[in-house]
C-alpha positions, 0 to 999 in steps of 0.5 A: 757899720760904725755910727759916729757919735757926732751924727746925733748933733747934725740930724734933725726931723725937719723936711728936706729940700724939694727938687725943682720940677724935672720936666720944666725946660730951662728958660730960653726954649728947647728949640733956641740954638742961640748960645754965644761962641765963647767956651764958657757960654753966654751969661745972658742965656740961662742955659749957659750961665754959671758953668759948674766948676770948683767955685759953685759946686761942692762945699761952699767956701767958708763952711766949717766942717766937723770931722766924722767917720762912717755914718748910718741914717735910719730916721725919715726926714733926717738932715746930715750937714756940715760934716767932713766924712771919712768913710761911707754914708748908708741911707736906710730912710726916706726923704733924707738930705745930705748938704754941705758935706765932704765925703772921702771914701775908698768904699764901693759905695761912698753913699750907700742908698739901695738896701731898703729901696728908700726914696727922696734922697737929696744931696746938695752942695757936697763933694764926693771923693773916691780914693781907690779903684774899688769906688764904683760911683759917687752915688747910686742908683735910683730915687735921688736928686743931686744938686751942685755936687762935685764928684771925682776919683770914682769909676763912674760919677753917678749911677742913675737908673730910675727917677733921678735928677742931676743938676748944676753938678761937676763930674770930673777926674774920674778914677780911670784905673786899668780895665775900668769902664768909666762914665760920667753918668751910667744907667742900666735903663734910664727911666725918668733920668734927667741931667740938666746944666752939669759939666761932665768930663774926664771919663774914658768911655762916655759922659753918659752911658745907657743900656738895657740890663734892667729895662729899656731906657724911657724918658731920658733928658740930657739938657744944657750940659757941658760935655767933654771926652769919651769914645762917644760923648753920649753912648745911648744904647739899648734894644728899645729905648724911647723918649730920649731928649738931647737938648741944647748941650755944648760939646767940647769936640774931644770925643773919639768917634763922635758926639753921640750914638743913639739907639732910640729910633725917634729921639729929640735932638735939638740945639746942640753946639760945639763949645768952642764957637757955638756952631751947630752939631746936627743930628744924625 
């Protein structure tokens, strides 16, 4: 892989940002279904304030980006920032942070992060743009935090299998090429995967799709998201999923079959509403 010479100017051995606690509910209370009736949400409720979109995800306006080709990161604790990357970012180290970058890629993995089973990746204030039908997802698979990420053009927004936190991000306008199975977030076993305060739209199959190809779904949290589209907006499947929590999400109502199908025999489904008018969506 080509290693851009500019990388030396932007990597440094300082600690990466820490994730917020994925187990802490957003203020307002899990069981509080008062949400306000407008489509943008009630600004007085932290769960619904600041809907992710073009003005608060991706590279902040005014950021000056330095052009770069594909890069490879091999230093633990490295920071990659303020780059306009054309190609792939390969992560071969722990506790790496990518911030304020635009990654435009036709590669299968715009961010390739699984070769060495590394941990601690944080991607924040970054835009990931898929440019071909080959792009499987903006970021895959495990042991990462994505915060204020704007991802579009890929088949799936994120692949999230294990120890993943995605928050305050905007997943939209996915590739939806012929014969693709497009999901905002796709998981093959959903172990400790938490999705909080995201806007997920523009997928042909589901906003969130889970299965059990590599293990049973356990401890999947879907909280305070705006969800639009899909056959089922939440297609939470598997043989023996447990610990699924679907809390205080706003559904646009443009699903094909319904807001959800959930194979967990005892999920926690509380406070979900129709985004247009705030009317409750009851489970089952």
